[in-house]
N, C-alpha and C positions, 0 to 999 in steps of 0.2 A: 248502788253502783260499787261502793266501798267493798261490800261483800263478795260482789261478782270480781272484781280485782283479786281478791285473795284467793279464789277459786282458781282464776286464769293464771295466777302466779304459781299456784300449786300444780296445775295442768302442765305448765311450761318447766317443771322440774325444778324449781326454785326454793322450795320449801320454806313458805313464809311464815314469820311468827309475829303477832301482834306485840309491838315494843312497849307502847303506853296506851292507857285509857284517859289520860288528859284530854279534855275538850277545851280547845281555845276560842271558839265561835263567840264572839262578842257583837250581839245584833245592833245594839245601840251605841257602842263605843264607850262604855262607861267603866269597862273592866280590862282593858288592855294592859295597863301597868302592872295588875295583879297578876293576870294571865301570863305576862311575860317573865314576871319573877318566879312562878309556878313552872313555867316551861324550862327556864335556865336550871332550876333545882332539879327537874327532872333529866336535864342532859347530864349533869354533874353525876347523879345515880347512875345512869346507863353507862356512862363512859367508865365509871370504876367498876360496875359489873362485868363489862365486856372487855376491861383492857387486856387480859391475858388471852382472850380467845375472841375476836372481833367478828361480827357478821360480815358478809360480803359487800353489803351495799344497805342504804337506808333509803326506803320508799315511802313517799307521803303523797295522800291523795286530797287534791282541792286546796292549794294554797291561795287564798286571795286577802283583801283588806281586811275583812269581818273575821277570817280565819287564819292569822299568820302562822306560821311554824317556828316556834320559838325553840325547839328542841333539836330537830333533826339536823339543820347544818351543823349545830356545835358538836353533836355527837359524830357526825361525820367528819370533820375536820380534825377533832380530837384523835380519831382511830385511823385517819388516813383511808377511809373508804368512800367511794362514789354516794353522792346524794342525787337522788332522783325524785322528780315530783309529776304526778299524772293530774291534768287539768289544772294548771297554773293560770293564773289570771291577774295582768297589771291594769290598774284603774288611775291614772295621773290625776284625776279630778279629786280624788281623795287624800291628796297629799296635805291638805288643811282641812281643818274642821274636827268633829269628834272621832273621826277613825284615822287622824294623821298616824298614831301611833301604830295601829295596826297596819295601815298602808306602808310605813317604814319597814316593819317587820316582814310583810309579805315580799317587798322588794328586794329586801337583803336575802331572804330564802330562795327567791327565785334566781336572784344573781349568783348564789352559791352552787346552784343545780349544774351537774355535768350534763342530764339529759331531761328535757321536759316533754312529757308525752301529751300532745295537743288532741283534746276530744271535744273542743268546740271551737268551729271555724272563728267565730267572732273573737276569740283570744288571740289567734296568730299574729294579726297585724302588730298589737303592742308588744308581743313577746319578740317578734323579729326586729322591732325597731331598737329593744333595750338588750338585745342577746350580746352577752359577754364574749370574748373571743374563747374559741374552744367548745362553746356550749352547743348542744345538739338538739334540736327540735324535731321530734318526728311524730306523725299521725297516729292515734289510737281511737280509731271510730267507736262511739257507745255501741255495746253488745249486750246480748242476753245469753242465759243458758236454756236451750230449749226442753232440757230435763225438767226445769221449773213449770213448764208450759205444755204439758202433753195435748195432742191434738183433741179438740172437742169435736163432735159430729157437726159438719158445716150445713147451716140451712140452704136448701135449695132456693134460688130465686123465685119467687112466687108474685102473682098478681095481688095487688093491694098496697098499701102506704109504705112509702119508703120507710126501713128502719134505721134510725140514727142512734148513735150512741156517743156519750160524753163520760170520760172516766177522769177525775181529778180531785184532789182535797178541796175543801171548800174553807179558805182562809183569806182573811184581809191582804189587799195587795193585788199583785199579778194575776193570782189565781181567780179572785173575785172579778178584776177587770176581764178577765178571759170569758167568765159566766155571763157577764153583762153583754160583751161583744157577741157571744152566742146567741142571747136572747134577740140582740138586734139584726143578727143575721137570719134567724128563724122567723121575724117578722117581715123579712125581704122575699120570702119564699112563695109569697102569693097563694095561687090555689093549688100548688103541688101538695099532694096527700102524703103525710108524713107522721111518723111518731118518734119519740126522743126518749131513750133510757138513759139515766143518769146515774151512776155509781160514784159515790165519795160522800165525806161527811167533814165536819170540823167547825171552826166557831162562827164562820160565816154563812153557816147552813141556812139561816132565816132570809139573809139578803139574796143568797141565789135564790131560794123558794119564791121571793116577792119578785125577781127578775123574770122567772119563768111561770109565774101564776097566769099571765094573760092568755098562755096556751091551753089551759085547762088539763082535761083528761089525756091529752095528746102526750104529755109529759109524764113520765112514771119515773119517779125517785126510789133507789134501791139502797141508799145508804153505804157504808163502807162494807166490802164484800170481800171474803177469801178468795185466794187464786183459783180454786176449781170453779167456783161460781162465776167469778169474772171472766174466766175462759170460755164459758158458754154463752155469755153476754157477747164477747168479742165475735164468737163463731155464728151466732145469731144475727148480727148486725150487717146491713148493707154497706154502712160507712161509718167510720170513727170521725167525728168532727169536733176540731178544737181550735180555737183562735191562738193559743199558745203564746199569750203576751208575756214577752221577755223571758221565754223558756231556754234554758241552756241547750237542751234538746229533747227531753220529753221521753222518759222510758215507756210511757203507756203507748206511745206511738208505734214503739217496736214490738210491744206485747201484742196489740191489735194485728199488726202485720203477721206475726207468728202463729195467728189463728186464720190467715187468709182474709182479714178484714182490711180494705183498702182505707186509707186515711186521707181526709181533707183538712188542712192546717195552715195557720198563718205562717210566713215565713220568718220568723224571729231568729236571732242566734243561730244555734246548730241545727234547727230543725230540719234544713234541707239536707243535713248529712245523716238523718235517720228515714227520711221520705224522701224516695226518689220521685220527683215531679215527673208526670207523665208515663211513669214505670209502674209505681207501687201505690201511687195517688197523686194528689193535686196539691202544690203549694201556692198560696196566694199571696199579694202583698201584705206585710204586717198591718194590723189596724183596719183593714178594710173589709167590713161587713159585707158590701154589696159583692165584693169578689169571691167570698166565701160562699155568698148564697147562689151567685151565678154558676160556681164549680159544682154545687150539690145540684142544681137543676140539671146541667148539662148531663152528670152521670146517672141522675134519674131517668133520663130519657133515652140512656144508652145501656140496656143491661150487659150487652157483648162486652162494652168498654169496661164495666165493673167487674165482669168474670175474668178479663185479661188482667186488670189490676190485681185483684185477688190472687191469682195464681204466681204473679209475680212477686206480690209482697210476702206470701208464704215461703218462696225460696230465698229472697232477700234476707228475712229476718232469721231464718232456721240455718242458712249456709254462710251467707257473706257477713252476717253480725251475729255470728254463734261465739259461744265461748271458747271452742275449740280453734277457731280463726284467730281470735284475740289472743289466745295463749301461743299461738305461733309468732304473732307479733313481737308479743313480749320477750320470747325466747331469743328472736332474732336481735332486738333492740338492746335488751340488757345483756345479752350475751357479749354484743360488741362493746358495751359501756364497761362489763367487768374484764374483758380482755385488755 
């Protein structure tokens, strides 16, 4: 998404430049103090570099308690330019504990923003509740660049097992929880004929394999795949199925729809913003394997409904959620901020 935002800013005519390569993400909260010092040093360096010819604004992507922005607010204040955040997240429960310093840094950065672009509906209530006077919150739905996903030949609906697909990294935590919930879902499909292709790899690959082992040869694992191969899998599948445990929104859900593959997903976080329930796929209650299985069975029995979802998904991902549409939103919102 960070790379896509750079492209969209360029397409909006704003000539973005990467200001810093400092990474402030601290997963376990042990390095926030050192990262704060590094971020402040970086701010001093950039302020001195740009004092005579400052940029028009500072743009930071994804500020939250594990990755506070120690640099941008200081540079923006020193140079008198707007400070903008895309996908900012407030988490009051992190005010104490190992991430207390990261939480404080993230809160200070979000307080300093002239504009926050909201990319996940789950973030909006906390952002609204703590919004300083004059700060603007504007929606920027997740998007993709159709040029990255040339259309692969779409497989015609044929008699035979329903072709399901899952695409995700295999790592401990929410991704592994999603795979385990997927296995529970498959176990509730009863006598429905299906196959599952799985694209992805990572440190939890053995645990994922164990969760899916009871289904034998119906599950085909492909490992990590390049985009052209992945596009073919999307185009050949009847449904992308993903429980999406604690997903912010899920880029693969957009990628699948960009190949005309409808999605059945759990309704965590911003997932309902990238899959239109009943139009481009089905959204079910978070964590409910039975509801996921029910949605799959319903669509398996209704090829016409799947075809309608596929057509709508293709248009939604390639038009409404395109890089060009995001660039237009950025041009409008950032133009107003600059003015």
